[in-house]
C-alpha positions in Angstrom: -39.1 8.2 27.4 -38.1 11.5 26.0 -34.3 11.8 25.5 -32.7 14.8 24.1 -29.7 14.7 21.9 -26.6 16.4 23.0 -25.1 16.4 19.5 -24.1 19.7 17.9 -25.7 20.5 14.6 -23.5 19.9 11.6 -21.1 17.1 10.7 -18.7 15.6 13.2 -15.0 15.2 12.5 -15.6 11.5 12.2 -18.3 12.2 9.6 -15.9 14.3 7.5 -13.2 11.6 7.8 -15.5 8.8 6.8 -16.9 10.9 3.9 -13.4 11.8 2.7 -12.3 8.2 3.0 -15.2 6.8 1.0 -14.9 9.5 -1.7 -11.1 8.9 -1.9 -11.8 5.2 -2.4 -14.4 5.8 -5.0 -12.3 8.5 -6.8 -8.9 6.9 -6.6 -9.5 3.3 -5.7 -11.9 2.0 -8.4 -9.1 -0.4 -9.3 -9.7 -2.1 -6.0 -13.4 -2.4 -6.5 -13.0 -3.7 -10.0 -10.6 -6.5 -9.0 -7.5 -4.8 -10.2 -4.7 -5.1 -7.7 -2.1 -2.5 -7.0 0.6 -2.0 -4.5 0.7 1.0 -2.2 1.8 4.1 -4.2 0.8 2.7 -7.5 -1.7 4.4 -9.8 -5.0 2.8 -10.9 -5.3 1.9 -14.6 -7.1 5.1 -15.5 -4.6 7.4 -13.7 -1.8 5.4 -15.2 -3.3 5.6 -18.7 -3.7 9.4 -18.4 -0.2 10.0 -17.0 1.4 7.6 -19.5 -0.4 9.3 -22.4 0.7 12.8 -21.2 4.3 11.6 -20.8 4.3 9.9 -24.2 2.8 13.0 -25.9 5.5 15.2 -24.2 8.3 12.8 -25.2 7.3 12.1 -28.8 7.1 15.9 -29.6 10.8 16.0 -28.8 11.8 13.2 -31.1 12.0 15.2 -34.3 15.4 13.9 -35.4 15.2 10.2 -34.3 11.7 9.8 -35.9 12.4 12.0 -38.9 9.4 14.2 -38.0 8.5 17.1 -40.3 7.9 20.5 -38.8 4.2 20.0 -39.6 4.2 16.7 -37.7 5.9 18.4 -34.7 3.3 21.2 -34.7 0.4 18.7 -34.9 1.9 16.6 -32.0 2.2 19.7 -29.9 -1.5 20.5 -30.7 -2.5 17.0 -29.7 -0.7 17.3 -26.4 -2.2 20.6 -25.6 -5.7 19.4 -26.5 -5.2 16.3 -24.3 -3.8 18.3 -21.4 -6.7 20.8 -21.5 -9.3 18.0 -21.7 -7.8 16.0 -18.9 -7.5 19.1 -16.7 -11.2 19.9 -17.3 -12.3 16.4 -16.6 -10.1 16.2 -13.5 -11.6 19.4 -12.1 -15.1 18.1 -12.6 -14.2 14.7 -11.0 -12.6 16.6 -8.0 -15.7 18.7 -7.6 -18.0 15.6 -7.7 -15.7 13.7 -5.3 -15.8 16.6 -2.8 -19.6 16.7 -3.0 -19.7 12.9 -2.6 -17.5 13.2 0.4 -19.9 15.6 2.1 -22.9 13.4 1.2 -21.3 10.2 2.5 -20.4 12.0 5.7 -24.0 12.6 6.6 -26.4 10.5 8.6 -28.3 9.0 6.9 -26.4 8.8 3.7 -28.6 10.2 0.9 -28.3 7.3 -1.6 -30.6 9.2 -4.0 -27.7 11.8 -4.3 -24.8 9.4 -4.0 -25.8 7.1 -6.9 -25.9 9.8 -9.6 -22.6 11.2 -8.4 -20.9 7.8 -8.7 -22.4 7.3 -12.1 -21.1 10.7 -13.2 -17.6 9.9 -11.8 -17.7 6.7 -13.8 -18.7 8.5 -17.0 -16.0 11.1 -16.5 -13.3 8.4 -16.0 -14.5 6.8 -19.2 -14.3 10.1 -21.0 -10.7 10.6 -19.7 -9.7 7.1 -20.9 -11.3 7.7 -24.3 -9.5 11.1 -24.5 -6.2 9.3 -23.9 -6.9 6.7 -26.5 -8.2 9.2 -29.0 -5.0 11.3 -28.6 -2.9 8.2 -29.4 -5.1 7.6 -32.5 -4.5 11.2 -33.6 -0.8 10.6 -33.2 -1.1 7.5 -35.4 -3.0 9.6 -37.9 -0.1 12.0 -38.5 2.8 9.6 -38.3 3.8 7.1 -41.0 3.5 3.5 -39.8 7.3 3.2 -39.7 7.5 6.3 -37.5 4.8 4.9 -35.2 6.6 1.6 -34.9 10.0 3.3 -34.2 8.3 5.6 -31.6 6.7 2.6 -29.8 10.1 0.8 -29.7 12.0 3.9 -28.6 9.3 4.7 -26.0 9.5 1.2 -24.5 13.3 1.5 -24.4 13.0 4.9 -22.7 10.6 3.5 -20.1 12.8 0.5 -19.4 15.8 2.7 -18.9 13.8 4.9 -16.6 12.8 1.9 -14.5 16.3 0.6 -14.3 17.6 0.6 -10.8 21.0 1.7 -12.0 21.3 5.1 -13.7 24.8 6.2 -14.4 25.6 9.6 -15.8 27.9 8.0 -18.4 25.0 6.1 -19.9 22.9 9.2 -20.4 23.2 10.3 -23.9 20.9 12.6 -25.8 18.3 10.7 -27.8 19.1 10.4 -31.5 22.9 10.7 -31.4 
């Protein structure tokens, strides 16, 4: 029996979809695979850590008066934020490139596991680097703040987050920080 295939060369739309879905799960859904549960629209722990660190670094640089920061401390905080942002952007671009490549590999038949495994390992390494960069940035912040400034910053940041999560935001309750 000699049957000919009527498939066109290249990847089918379903192949692209499947590859994209698997890559998205690997790239964005590692929390699901690691047993961490999240609701729709929530970020996984790595994404949350990176975004939270970036927001914190942006916020703390604007707390000169409330935290009694010196001009040198403000300058160093800005440098930490810039360094973190550049590092996270670089790592994010590389993760995106690998996820795109992984998507193509997973969309093929047969899936080339010899290519997929190293890509997954590299994504895992990059996510670890990103988390370490976030933690290292916070350690750098601690290194330039006095312990009392750090404790006040932590408390103020927690209050800031709680206020932002509050379902009721009235304009009358919004006052500039530090007044």
